C-alpha positions in Angstrom: 128.7 128.2 104.3 126.5 126.8 101.4 128.8 123.8 101.3 128.4 123.2 105.0 124.5 123.6 104.8 124.4 121.2 101.8 126.4 118.5 103.5 124.7 118.7 106.9 121.2 118.5 105.2 122.5 115.7 102.9 124.0 113.6 105.7 121.1 114.1 108.0 118.7 112.8 105.1 120.9 109.9 104.3 121.0 109.0 108.1 117.3 109.0 108.6 116.4 107.0 105.4 119.5 104.7 105.0 122.1 104.9 107.7 119.8 104.4 110.5 118.4 101.0 109.1 122.0 100.0 108.5 122.9 100.7 112.1 119.9 98.6 113.3 121.1 95.7 111.1 124.6 96.1 112.3 123.5 96.1 116.0 121.6 93.0 115.5 124.4 91.3 113.9 126.7 92.2 116.9 124.1 90.9 119.2 123.9 87.8 117.4 127.7 87.3 117.6 127.9 88.0 121.2 125.0 85.5 121.8 126.7 82.8 119.8 130.0 83.5 121.8 128.3 83.1 125.1 126.7 79.9 123.9 130.0 78.5 122.8 131.4 79.3 126.3 128.5 78.1 128.4 126.7 75.7 126.2 123.3 77.2 127.3 121.2 78.5 124.5 118.0 80.2 125.8 116.5 80.1 122.2 116.0 76.3 122.7 114.7 76.4 126.2 111.0 75.5 126.3 108.9 77.9 128.1 106.4 76.6 130.8 103.0 77.0 129.8 101.3 79.7 131.8 97.6 80.8 131.9 96.8 83.2 129.2 96.0 86.7 130.4 92.6 88.2 130.0 92.4 90.4 126.9 90.1 93.2 126.1 89.8 94.1 122.2 88.9 98.0 122.1 87.8 99.2 118.9 86.9 103.0 118.3 84.1 103.2 115.9 82.7 106.3 114.2 80.0 105.5 111.5 81.4 102.1 110.7 78.0 100.4 109.7 79.6 99.3 106.5 82.3 97.1 108.2 81.2 96.7 111.9 79.5 93.3 111.4 82.5 91.9 109.6 84.7 93.3 112.4 82.6 91.6 115.0 82.7 88.3 113.2 86.4 88.5 112.7 86.9 89.4 116.4 84.8 86.6 117.8 86.6 84.1 115.5 90.0 84.8 116.9 91.8 81.9 118.4 91.7 82.8 122.2 89.7 81.3 125.1 86.3 82.9 125.1 86.2 83.2 128.8 89.3 85.4 128.8 88.4 87.6 125.8 86.0 90.4 125.3 85.2 92.9 122.6 84.5 96.5 123.7 83.2 98.7 120.8 83.5 102.4 121.7 81.0 104.3 119.5 82.0 108.1 119.1 78.7 109.5 118.3 77.9 107.2 115.2 74.9 108.2 113.5 74.7 105.5 110.6 73.4 102.5 112.5 76.7 101.3 113.9 75.4 101.2 117.4 72.2 99.1 116.5 74.4 96.7 114.7 76.6 96.1 117.7 73.6 95.6 119.9 72.1 93.1 117.6 75.1 90.8 118.4 74.1 88.3 121.1 77.5 87.1 122.0 78.1 87.9 125.6 81.7 88.9 124.9 80.6 92.0 123.1 80.0 95.3 124.9 79.0 98.7 123.5 80.1 101.8 125.0 78.4 104.7 123.2 78.8 108.5 123.8 78.4 111.7 121.9 81.1 112.5 119.3 84.3 113.5 121.1 87.2 112.1 119.0 89.0 108.8 119.3 91.0 110.0 122.3 87.7 110.3 124.3 86.8 106.8 123.3 90.1 105.4 124.5 90.0 107.4 127.7 86.5 106.1 128.4 86.9 102.4 127.4 90.4 101.4 128.3 90.0 102.0 132.1 86.7 99.9 132.2 88.2 97.1 130.1 88.3 93.8 132.0 91.4 92.6 130.4 94.8 93.0 131.9 96.0 93.2 128.2 94.3 95.7 125.9 94.4 95.0 122.3 93.7 98.0 120.2 92.4 97.8 116.5 90.4 99.8 114.0 86.9 98.8 112.7 88.1 98.2 109.1 91.2 96.1 110.1 90.8 92.3 110.1 92.9 90.2 112.4 94.3 86.8 111.7 93.1 84.0 114.1 96.6 83.4 115.8 97.5 87.0 116.2 96.3 87.6 119.8 98.2 84.5 121.2 101.3 85.7 119.3 101.1 89.3 120.9 100.2 88.3 124.4 103.1 85.8 124.8 105.5 88.7 125.0 103.9 90.0 128.1 105.3 87.0 130.0 108.4 89.3 130.2 107.6 91.9 132.9 109.8 94.4 131.1 107.4 94.4 128.0 104.9 97.1 128.1 103.5 97.2 124.5 103.7 94.8 121.5 103.0 95.9 118.0 101.6 93.6 115.2 102.1 93.5 111.6 99.6 95.5 109.6 99.5 94.3 106.0 97.9 96.9 103.6 96.4 95.7 100.3 94.7 97.3 97.4 91.8 95.4 95.6 92.5 97.0 92.3 96.2 97.3 92.1 98.7 94.5 93.0 101.6 97.0 93.3 101.1 100.6 94.6 103.3 103.2 96.2 102.5 102.8 99.8 103.2 99.1 99.8 106.9 99.7 99.0 107.2 102.3 101.8 105.1 100.3 104.3 107.3 97.2 103.7 110.4 99.4 104.5 108.9 100.9 107.6 107.7 97.3 108.8 111.3 96.2 108.4 112.6 99.1 110.6 110.1 98.3 113.2 111.1 94.6 113.2 114.7 95.6 114.1 113.8 98.3 116.6 111.6 95.6 118.2 114.6 93.4 118.7 116.0 96.2 120.8 112.7 96.8 122.6 112.3 100.2 121.2 109.6 100.3 118.3 108.9 104.0 117.9 105.1 104.2 117.6 102.6 101.6 116.6 100.0 101.3 113.9 96.5 101.7 115.0 95.3 98.6 113.3 96.9 96.2 115.7 98.9 96.6 118.9 98.5 95.6 122.6 99.3 97.3 125.8 99.3 96.5 129.5 96.1 98.3 130.7 98.0 99.3 134.0 100.5 101.4 131.9 97.7 103.4 130.1 97.4 107.0 131.2 94.5 109.3 130.1 95.5 111.1 126.9 95.0 114.9 126.6 91.6 115.4 124.9 93.3 117.1 121.8 95.7 114.2 121.1 95.6 113.6 117.3 97.8 110.5 117.0 96.9 108.2 119.9 98.6 105.1 118.4 101.8 107.0 118.2 101.7 108.7 121.6 100.5 105.7 123.7 103.5 103.4 123.0 105.9 106.2 123.2 104.7 107.0 126.7 105.2 103.4 127.7 108.6 103.4 126.0 109.5 106.7 128.0 108.4 105.0 131.2 111.3 102.4 130.7 109.3 99.6 129.4 110.1 97.7 126.2 107.9 98.1 123.1 108.4 95.1 120.8 107.3 94.0 117.4 105.6 90.7 116.6 105.7 90.1 112.8 103.6 86.8 113.1 100.7 88.7 114.6 99.1 89.8 111.4 96.2 91.9 110.4 95.0 93.2 107.1 93.7 96.6 106.1 92.5 97.8 102.6 94.0 101.0 101.5 92.4 103.9 99.5 92.5 105.2 96.0 91.4 108.6 97.0 94.8 110.3 96.9 93.1 113.6 98.2 91.9 112.0 101.3 95.1 109.9 101.8 97.1 113.3 101.5 94.7 114.7 104.2 95.2 111.7 106.5 99.0 112.0 106.2 98.9 115.8 106.9 96.8 115.0 110.0 99.2 112.4 111.2 101.9 115.0 110.6 100.3 117.6 112.7 99.9 114.9 115.4 103.5 114.0 115.3 104.5 117.6 116.0 101.9 118.0 118.7 103.4 114.7 120.4 106.7 116.3 121.2 105.5 117.9 124.3 103.8 114.7 125.5 107.0 112.7 125.5 109.8 115.0 126.4 111.9 112.1 127.9 112.5 110.6 124.6 114.0 113.8 123.3 116.8 113.7 125.8 120.0 111.8 124.8 120.0 110.4 128.4 117.2 108.0 127.3 119.8 106.0 125.5 118.7 103.9 122.4 115.2 105.0 122.5 116.1 108.5 122.2 118.5 107.7 119.4 115.6 105.7 117.6 113.2 108.6 118.1 115.6 111.1 116.7 116.7 108.9 113.7 113.3 107.4 112.8 111.0 110.2 113.6 112.3 113.6 114.3 114.7 113.7 111.2 111.9 112.3 109.1 109.7 115.3 110.1 112.6 117.7 109.3 113.1 116.0 105.8 111.1 118.6 103.8 113.2 121.5 105.2 116.4 119.5 104.8 115.5 118.6 101.1 114.8 122.3 100.5 118.1 123.4 102.2 120.0 120.8 100.1 118.6 122.1 96.9 119.0 125.8 97.6 122.6 125.5 99.0 123.4 123.4 95.9 122.5 126.4 93.7 125.4 128.4 95.3 127.9 125.7 94.6 127.7 125.3 90.8 131.1 126.5 90.1 132.2 122.9 91.0 131.4 120.0 88.5 130.7 117.7 91.5 127.9 120.0 92.7 126.6 120.3 89.2 126.1 116.5 89.3 124.4 116.6 92.7 121.9 119.3 91.4 121.2 117.2 88.3 120.5 114.3 90.6 118.1 116.4 92.6 116.4 117.7 89.5 116.1 114.3 88.0 114.6 112.9 91.1 111.9 115.7 91.3 111.2 115.3 87.6 110.7 111.6 88.1 108.3 112.2 90.9 106.3 114.5 88.3 106.2 111.8 85.8 105.1 109.4 88.5 102.1 111.9 89.2 101.2 112.0 85.5 101.6 108.3 84.9 103.6 108.9 81.8 106.0 105.9 82.1 105.5 102.2 81.9 106.8 99.0 83.4 109.7 99.3 86.1 110.3 102.9 85.3 106.7 103.6 86.2 107.0 101.8 89.5 110.2 103.8 90.3 108.6 107.1 89.4 105.5 106.2 91.4 107.5 105.6 94.5 109.3 109.0 93.8 106.0 110.8 93.6 104.7 109.0 96.8 107.9 110.2 98.6 107.5 113.8 97.6 103.8 114.0 98.5 104.5 112.3 101.9 106.9 115.1 102.5 104.5 117.8 101.3 102.0 116.4 103.5 104.5 116.9 106.5 104.7 120.6 105.5 101.0 120.9 105.6 100.7 119.1 108.8 103.4 121.3 110.4 101.4 124.5 109.2 98.3 123.1 110.8 100.2 122.4 114.0 101.5 125.9 114.2 98.0 127.4 113.6 96.4 124.8 115.9 93.8 124.0 113.2 94.0 120.2 113.0 91.0 118.6 114.8 91.4 115.7 117.0 88.3 113.9 115.9 88.8 111.7 112.9 86.9 110.9 109.8 87.0 107.5 108.5 88.8 107.2 105.3 86.7 105.9 102.4 87.9 102.5 101.1 87.6 101.2 97.6 84.5 98.8 97.3 85.8 95.3 97.2 84.8 93.0 94.2 83.6 90.4 96.6 
């Protein structure tokens, strides 16, 4: 029984972190081969067909803001500088009971494309439920106040909506740290972005990042007031309806990460609590009958959320199997990994070894945050209203 538990836990962990990406790569390779076969037989290559220019859709950029006075002016300048026809673009700032002068700064903007929707504090969900239905655009672009979008991003996102099967498009969020060229989240974020890229080729990106994604306004349904991770639930609901959720790596936005590991851990725990909460909001994606979207949801998300339990099961089961030299090696490997994470926390190594240890520490703390988030979910103690994460002051 211990051996069965060990191998079940190990295989599931390997699947969610390694085999699932390999499956995505393989499926893309097969699809490319089939495309080439069709091309050789028919001579038609759709990739080379020039699309007829069509009128760009109206776009509403919706930004939920809570006490963003330190960055809202820069956000407005960035938004109004985006390369999109002025007559077909608006910026709707939804202030969630801001008390630091955010509203006054927005009102000082004289550009007629900017609108302010202010209301008492109710959480980001209340902002989205209030603002998205009154947005003038057929396409709603969602972004955070501290996220800066590159000029061409909007056009690159909306071009996908020429396909009526596409319901949402996720952009690429690039994180940066003003004091460290290399940091733990950068490695993991690159890995996650690569997975989203290949999921997007199959029209099944499992969740978006709140910094930059677009949806058809007609597909938005009001979220339950207590929703914690709106940027996860909204695209999943669209996917559940049978629409494609794709990824556009050339639509880029930038966001500064934080040095405050305590607040970062709290943010991850909050997201984890929201992830578990989301299960009852998208029941269709849990069913195998949903096809590839369900496979992606299980592989990329559900098993990840179970990773802390699987890691614990693998370690405990391993302790009952030490009569075999092989399982002594597997235990030694696990102990070495956790020891490396500890060294990463203490910063005792240098060079490449330090970077590896730092990534191990990030991985362990990320899974500890899942445990904390699950506990909050069980006790229903995670608030839906968010607090902005403090950013490191830029040298500029």
